[in-house]
C-alpha positions in Angstrom: -76.0 -95.1 75.6 -72.8 -95.0 77.8 -70.8 -91.9 78.7 -68.0 -91.2 76.3 -64.6 -92.4 77.9 -62.9 -89.5 76.1 -65.1 -86.9 77.7 -64.6 -88.4 81.1 -60.8 -88.6 80.6 -60.9 -85.0 79.8 -62.6 -84.0 83.1 -60.6 -86.5 85.1 -57.4 -85.2 83.9 -58.3 -81.7 84.8 -59.5 -82.8 88.1 -56.2 -84.4 88.8 -54.2 -81.4 87.7 -56.4 -79.2 90.1 -55.9 -81.5 93.0 -52.0 -81.5 92.4 -52.1 -77.6 92.2 -54.0 -77.3 95.5 -51.6 -79.9 97.2 -48.5 -78.0 96.0 -50.0 -74.8 97.3 -50.5 -76.5 100.7 -54.2 -75.6 100.4 -55.6 -79.2 100.9 -54.8 -82.8 101.5 -56.3 -84.4 98.4 -57.2 -87.8 100.1 -59.6 -85.9 102.3 -62.0 -85.9 99.4 -60.6 -88.5 97.1 -60.3 -91.2 99.7 -64.0 -91.5 100.5 -65.0 -91.3 96.8 -62.5 -94.0 95.8 -63.8 -96.2 98.6 -67.4 -95.7 97.3 -66.1 -96.5 93.6 -64.7 -99.7 94.9 -68.0 -100.5 96.4 -70.0 -99.8 93.3 -67.6 -101.2 90.7 -66.0 -104.1 92.6 -62.6 -105.1 92.1 -62.7 -105.9 88.4 -63.8 -103.3 86.1 -63.0 -101.5 82.9 -62.4 -97.9 82.0 -65.7 -97.8 80.2 -67.4 -99.2 83.3 -65.9 -96.2 85.2 -67.0 -93.7 82.7 -70.5 -95.2 82.5 -70.7 -94.6 86.3 -69.4 -91.2 86.0 -71.9 -90.6 83.2 -74.8 -91.3 85.6 -73.8 -88.3 87.8 -71.6 -87.9 90.8 -74.0 -86.2 93.1 -73.8 -89.3 95.4 -70.2 -88.1 96.0 -71.3 -84.9 97.8 -73.2 -86.9 100.3 -70.2 -89.2 101.5 -69.0 -88.7 105.1 -65.9 -86.5 105.0 -66.7 -84.8 101.5 -67.6 -81.0 102.2 -70.1 -80.3 99.3 -69.5 -76.6 100.0 -65.7 -76.9 99.0 -65.0 -74.7 96.0 -63.2 -77.3 94.0 -65.1 -80.4 95.2 -66.2 -81.3 91.7 -62.6 -81.2 90.5 -61.6 -83.4 93.5 -64.3 -86.0 92.7 -62.9 -86.0 89.1 -59.5 -86.5 90.4 -60.8 -89.6 92.5 -62.1 -91.1 89.1 -58.7 -90.5 87.6 -57.0 -92.1 90.5 -59.4 -95.1 90.5 -58.9 -95.5 86.7 -55.3 -96.5 87.4 -56.6 -99.8 88.8 -59.0 -100.5 85.7 -58.4 -103.8 84.2 -57.7 -102.4 80.7 -55.7 -99.3 81.8 -51.9 -99.3 81.6 -49.4 -96.5 81.7 -51.9 -93.7 80.9 -53.6 -95.4 78.0 -56.6 -97.6 77.8 -55.8 -101.0 76.3 -57.9 -101.8 73.3 -58.2 -105.6 72.4 -58.1 -105.8 68.7 -59.0 -109.2 67.1 -57.1 -109.8 63.9 
């Protein structure tokens, strides 16, 4: 059973909001965590993937992200930043446009 896209979106949106808050406060450069995570997402998913593919990978767990070079697992907001990276990567999904997942309906 794949991970619910709706649940993933909830977490990812909260993550991107936290990232924006930290950046506005000058506490963090978000790409210090999101950059390595997004690189690994590209490696794991390839160039062509769907929002559901990304949610399925997220549902398998994100512990691997804490082991990436440049990611400090002791950072208080590390899971929020990993979630933010998933949100950013979602923007390049083949079925994602303008904040919405495109559903192909056959009539």
